[in-house]
N, C-alpha and C positions, 0 to 999 in steps of 0.2 A: 504493500497497497502505499501511496508516494503521500508524503508527510509536509512535502512546501519546498521550496526551493532556497539553500542554505544563503547563498546572494542573490539576493531578490531582485535585482535589475543584472542579473547578469556580469555584473565587473564592483570595481570597488570606486566608482564617481559618485558623484552628486550626493556626497554623505549619506548610501546605503551603509548599513549594518553588516559587516561580514559575515553573521550565528544569524538567521531570519525565524531561529526557534531554539526555544528554551525548555529542558527538560530531560530525561534519559528513559532506557531500555534495560531490564536486565534479566537472565535465563539461571542466576542465584548458580552462578556457579561456584565461589567463594568470596576469601571476604575483606572483595570491593569496598571501597564507601559506600557505594549507594547499592548494592544486594545484600549487604549482610546486618540482620536484628543489633546486634552488637557492638558496631560502630555508628559516627553521628547521625547518620540521617535519620534512624528509624528509633520508637519508642515500644515497647512492649506493654501492655499494661491488661491487667486480669491474670486467671491465674492457668498456666500448663508449658508446652514445649515450643517455640520456634527456633526451627535447624534447617539448615542446610541438608536435603538426602542428596548425599555424596553417589549413594549407590544407584539412582536412576538415571537411566540416558535423557542427554538436555539438558539435566542438571530440576531441581526443584523446590520450592520451600516446603517444609511440614509443619503442617499444625497440628497438634494435640491439644487440645485444653483439657483442664481438671477436671474430673466427675461434679456437674451440679453448675459450672462458671465458667464464663466466654474469655477467649483470650484475643486478642487486636492487637496487630500490628499498626503501626501509622508512622509516618514523616512526622518530623521534628518541628521541621515546618509549612507554614501556611505558602506554600509556593503555589496554589493554580486557582487562578479565578476565569469562569467565563464569564471574558471581557466585550463589550459591543464591540464591534471591529474585527476582531482577534480568534482564528480558529483554536479550538484545542482537539486532540485525540488522546483517549484513556483506554484501555488493551489490557487482559488478564486471560489466563487459559488455566481453568481448575477441572481440579478433580475430588470429587469425595468417596472416601473407602467405602464406606457405608453411607449410600443416597438416601434411604429414610431416617435415617436416625439423627438427623443435623440443621441447625439453621447457619445460617451466614451473612454478611455482606460486604460485596466490592463495593468499591468507588472514591467518591472523595466527600468529606464531609465535615464540616467546622467540628470542635473541640467536642467529644462527648464521650465516656468511659464505659457506656450500655448501649450500643446503640440499637442493639435486638431490643433489647426492651424498653427505651425508653425511644423515639426516632428523634436525632436530631431537627432543629427548625430547620438548619440547610442541610441537604444531603438529594446526592449524585447518583445514581450505577446501580446497579444488580443485587437483590435479595429474598431470603427465605426464613420466614420467621415461623412455619410450620412441620420442620424439622418431614417434609414428607417428595422431596427430589423437586418440587414445582420451582421454578425460577421466574423471579419480578422484574420488572424495570419501574423504578423510582426514580422520582423527580420534585422536591419539595424546597417548599420559600416561604419563609413564615409557617404560617399557619396556613399553606396552602401545600395539598399533596393529590400529587399525580403515581396513582401504581396500577399495574394492569398485569394479571399472570398468562404465562404464556405457557399454554400445557401441553403444543406440538412440540417444545422444543425443551421439557422437562428433563431432567436426571431420570431412569428408569430404569437402573441397574448400579451397583456397586462397579466401581474403579472406572467408571465412565469418565472420559475426557467434554468439556462444552468450553469454545472459546469466544469468550466476551466484548463487546468491544459500545462503546459511543463516541459517538463528535458531534463536539460545536461546532455549529456552522458560524458563529461569531455575527448570526443576524435573529437571533430569537428559538433556532428551534437546537432541538437535540434531535437524532439518530442515533437507536440502539439496535444491538445484530447480537443474533445468538449463532456462533457455526456460519458466521458470512453472512446470514439472511436477516433482514432487517424485519423486527418484527415490532417499532413501537416511534412513532414521533410526538413529541412534547414539544407545546412552546410555551408554557409558564416553567418558569427552572431560575436554582437559585443566581443570577446576575450580579459580578462585579462582586461577589463574598471570597474573602480568602477562603481556600479549603485544605487542606489536608488529604493525599492517598492513605488509606485504610481498608484493613484486612480483617473481618471477625466473625470467628469459629465457636458455635456451642452446640456440645451433643445433649442428645434426648435424655431428657434427668435418669440419673442413674448408670448411666454409659457413658464410656470414655472412646470414644472416634475419632481417625482422624481425616486430615484433608491436605492436596496435594497445591501448591501451586506452579506451576511451569513455566511462566515468564509474567513480566508484567514493562509496562509504560506506558507515559504521557509524556507528550508535547505540546507545546502554546506559541503561538505567534507572540516575539514580543512585542 
C-alpha cells in the first residue's frame, strides 16, 4: 500500500520538507526503540505479560493477560491525530489463540487504563467486548459513538489471523478494512485530538489466554 510521497514535490526546492510522513512500522523482531515494550516508546498497563515471541515466523508480540484482569500496551507519547488536511494510515495483524474467550481493542485512544470496561471519550479502531470472536469497528468523539459488528469477517476458530486497517482521508472520513475488504465508513470521528496507539486484551473470567500481534504501523502526513 502506498503511504504517500516522502518528497512531496519530488525535489528539495520550494521549502518542501525532506520527509512527508511521520510514524513507524514494526514486526516485533527484537528490542529496537519502537518495537519492544520495555524500551522508551511503550508503557504496559494492567496485569500479565507482553513479550516478543521469538519462535514465531515473521516476529510477533505475545499478550497474555493475567486471570480476570486486562493487559494494555500503549505508546507513551500522544503522537497521532486525525488532523484536517492530513491523512493517516493505521494497521495491525491479530491472532487470537482462543477466539471465543478473549476481548480486545486495537487502535488509537486518549489515556485510559481500562478501555474495554469503560470506553474513553475519544477512541478509534477495532474492538470486541463480548469474548465471542466478533470484530467491531468503533469511532467515538466525546459522547458520540459509532460502532458496528462485522459478522462476515469475525474470528471463527482458534489461531486465525485477521488483518485490520483504517485510513483517515484528512477530510472527515475514516475507512475501515478487514483482510483487505472495506467494511465501514465513518464521518463522525475524534478529529484534532492527540491520541496514543494502544492494544488491550482480557481473557474470559477465570481463564488465561494469549493473543499474537504480527505487525503494527501508523503513519501520518506532517
